[in-house]
C-alpha positions as CSV (number, residue, x, y, z in Angstrom):
1,X,-58.6,-77.7,-34.2
2,X,-57.9,-74.8,-36.6
3,X,-61.4,-75.2,-38.1
4,X,-63.0,-74.9,-34.7
5,X,-60.9,-71.7,-34.0
6,X,-61.8,-70.2,-37.4
7,X,-65.5,-71.0,-36.9
8,X,-65.5,-69.5,-33.4
9,X,-63.8,-66.3,-34.7
10,X,-66.3,-66.1,-37.6
11,X,-69.3,-66.6,-35.3
12,X,-68.1,-64.0,-32.9
13,X,-67.7,-61.5,-35.7
14,X,-64.6,-60.0,-34.1
15,X,-61.6,-60.3,-36.3
16,X,-58.5,-58.2,-35.6
17,X,-57.7,-58.0,-39.3
18,X,-60.3,-57.3,-42.0
19,X,-60.2,-59.7,-44.9
20,X,-57.5,-61.8,-43.2
21,X,-58.5,-64.8,-45.3
22,X,-57.5,-63.0,-48.5
23,X,-54.1,-62.3,-46.9
24,X,-53.8,-65.9,-46.1
25,X,-54.6,-66.8,-49.7
26,X,-51.9,-64.3,-50.8
27,X,-49.5,-66.0,-48.4
28,X,-50.2,-69.4,-49.8
29,X,-49.9,-68.1,-53.3
30,X,-46.5,-66.7,-52.4
31,X,-45.4,-70.1,-51.0
32,X,-46.6,-71.9,-54.1
33,X,-44.7,-69.4,-56.3
34,X,-41.5,-70.0,-54.4
35,X,-42.2,-73.7,-54.7
36,X,-42.4,-73.5,-58.5
37,X,-39.4,-71.3,-58.8
38,X,-37.2,-73.8,-56.9
39,X,-38.7,-76.7,-58.8
40,X,-37.9,-75.2,-62.2
41,X,-34.5,-73.7,-61.3
42,X,-32.8,-77.0,-62.0
43,X,-33.7,-76.8,-65.6
44,X,-32.2,-73.4,-65.9
45,X,-29.0,-74.6,-64.2
46,X,-28.8,-77.8,-66.1
47,X,-26.0,-76.8,-68.5
48,X,-23.8,-75.6,-65.7
49,X,-24.6,-78.6,-63.5
50,X,-23.9,-81.0,-66.2
51,X,-20.5,-79.6,-66.8
52,X,-19.5,-79.0,-63.2
53,X,-20.7,-82.5,-62.0
54,X,-19.6,-84.2,-65.3
55,X,-23.2,-85.4,-65.8
56,X,-24.4,-87.1,-69.0
57,X,-27.9,-86.3,-70.3
58,X,-29.0,-89.7,-69.1
59,X,-27.8,-89.0,-65.6
60,X,-29.5,-85.6,-65.6
61,X,-32.7,-87.4,-66.6
62,X,-32.4,-89.6,-63.6
63,X,-32.0,-86.5,-61.4
64,X,-35.2,-85.0,-62.8
65,X,-37.1,-88.4,-62.7
66,X,-36.2,-88.9,-59.0
67,X,-37.9,-85.6,-58.1
68,X,-41.0,-86.4,-60.2
69,X,-41.3,-89.9,-58.7
70,X,-41.1,-88.6,-55.2
71,X,-43.6,-85.9,-55.9
72,X,-46.0,-88.4,-57.3
73,X,-45.6,-90.9,-54.5
74,X,-45.6,-88.5,-51.6
75,X,-48.5,-86.3,-52.5
76,X,-51.2,-88.6,-51.1
77,X,-48.9,-89.5,-48.2
78,X,-48.4,-85.8,-47.3
79,X,-52.1,-85.2,-47.6
80,X,-52.8,-88.0,-45.2
81,X,-50.1,-86.7,-42.8
82,X,-51.6,-83.2,-42.9
83,X,-55.1,-84.7,-42.2
84,X,-53.7,-86.7,-39.2
85,X,-51.4,-84.3,-37.5
86,X,-53.0,-81.0,-38.6
87,X,-52.4,-78.4,-41.2
88,X,-50.0,-76.2,-39.2
89,X,-47.7,-79.0,-37.9
90,X,-47.8,-81.0,-41.2
91,X,-47.0,-77.9,-43.2
92,X,-44.2,-76.9,-40.7
93,X,-42.6,-80.4,-40.9
94,X,-42.7,-80.6,-44.7
95,X,-41.5,-76.9,-45.2
96,X,-38.7,-77.6,-42.7
97,X,-37.5,-80.7,-44.6
98,X,-37.8,-78.8,-47.9
99,X,-35.7,-75.9,-46.6
100,X,-33.0,-78.1,-45.2
101,X,-32.9,-80.2,-48.5
102,X,-32.7,-77.0,-50.5
103,X,-29.6,-75.9,-48.5
104,X,-28.0,-79.3,-48.9
105,X,-28.2,-79.0,-52.7
106,X,-25.2,-76.7,-52.6
107,X,-23.1,-79.6,-51.3
108,X,-24.0,-82.2,-53.9
109,X,-20.8,-83.5,-55.5
110,X,-22.2,-86.0,-57.9
111,X,-25.3,-86.7,-60.0
112,X,-26.3,-89.5,-57.6
113,X,-26.2,-87.1,-54.6
114,X,-28.2,-84.6,-56.5
115,X,-30.7,-87.2,-57.5
116,X,-31.1,-88.3,-53.8
117,X,-31.5,-84.7,-52.7
118,X,-34.1,-84.0,-55.5
119,X,-36.0,-87.1,-54.4
120,X,-36.3,-85.7,-50.8
121,X,-37.1,-82.3,-52.2
122,X,-39.9,-83.8,-54.3
123,X,-41.3,-85.6,-51.3
124,X,-41.3,-82.4,-49.2
125,X,-42.7,-80.2,-52.0
126,X,-45.5,-82.7,-52.5
127,X,-47.2,-81.4,-49.3
128,X,-47.8,-78.0,-50.9
129,X,-50.9,-79.0,-52.9
130,X,-52.9,-80.8,-50.2
131,X,-51.8,-78.3,-47.6
132,X,-53.0,-75.4,-49.7
133,X,-56.2,-77.1,-50.6
134,X,-56.9,-77.8,-46.9
135,X,-56.0,-74.2,-45.9
136,X,-58.2,-72.7,-48.5
137,X,-61.1,-75.0,-47.5
138,X,-60.5,-74.0,-43.8
139,X,-60.3,-70.2,-44.5
140,X,-63.1,-69.9,-47.0
141,X,-66.7,-70.9,-46.6
142,X,-68.0,-73.6,-48.9
143,X,-70.2,-72.4,-51.6
144,X,-71.8,-75.0,-54.0
145,X,-69.4,-77.7,-53.0
146,X,-66.0,-76.0,-53.2
147,X,-64.3,-72.8,-52.2
148,X,-64.1,-70.1,-54.8
149,X,-60.3,-69.6,-54.8
150,X,-59.6,-73.3,-55.1
151,X,-61.9,-73.6,-58.1
152,X,-60.4,-70.6,-59.8
153,X,-56.9,-71.8,-59.1
154,X,-57.5,-75.2,-60.6
155,X,-59.4,-74.3,-63.6
156,X,-58.2,-70.9,-64.8
157,X,-54.8,-71.8,-66.3
158,X,-56.3,-74.5,-68.6
159,X,-59.7,-72.9,-69.3
160,X,-58.7,-71.0,-72.5
161,X,-57.3,-74.2,-74.0
162,X,-60.5,-76.1,-73.3
163,X,-62.6,-73.3,-74.8
164,X,-60.6,-73.0,-78.0
165,X,-60.5,-76.8,-78.4
166,X,-64.2,-77.2,-77.9
167,X,-65.1,-74.2,-80.2
168,X,-62.8,-75.4,-82.9
169,X,-64.2,-78.9,-82.8
170,X,-67.7,-77.5,-83.2
171,X,-66.8,-75.5,-86.3
172,X,-64.8,-78.1,-88.1
173,X,-63.7,-81.6,-87.2
174,X,-60.1,-81.0,-88.4
175,X,-59.8,-77.3,-87.3
176,X,-58.2,-77.9,-83.9
177,X,-56.0,-80.9,-84.7
178,X,-52.3,-80.3,-84.4
179,X,-52.6,-76.6,-83.4
180,X,-51.3,-75.2,-80.2
181,X,-53.9,-73.9,-77.7
182,X,-51.8,-71.0,-76.6
183,X,-48.9,-68.8,-77.5
184,X,-46.7,-70.9,-75.2
185,X,-47.2,-73.9,-77.5
186,X,-49.4,-76.1,-75.3
187,X,-51.2,-78.8,-77.2
């Protein structure tokens, strides 16, 4: 339905806000940024959580693994859900679950409770990638098979690493082996 509305507005040529689609892209970028901040905050809090919840390193690993498992399993499920019930309703449901689970993290009293909450958080966060891809494809016209923002978002972070690796392999077979591809230490 949202595609039909967007197409009707585009055909009529009467938009209330100029370049609204770029504002939508900025809104989704903000959402993904908050998503990544909450995802990585556990690593920063790990020393404090391990001492306050009396967690061993193995138990902390289970907490982290539960999030990653849920994110991996639920990403295609959330994508299907968004396709079936629509972008707005699917994103609303997943964002609502995510917000409630984020609040419940404050009440976790053991590593097992934290692992369960991280599992549900991973399942809710998994909707971000398919929802953003669908929103971008709805808001931007397709050019040569994909929308420009989606292509830039998926390629740009890793492009310098590909370029360095391919150029170093052309100059010398052993030139790029074992070296990092960026100042951050990616290999």
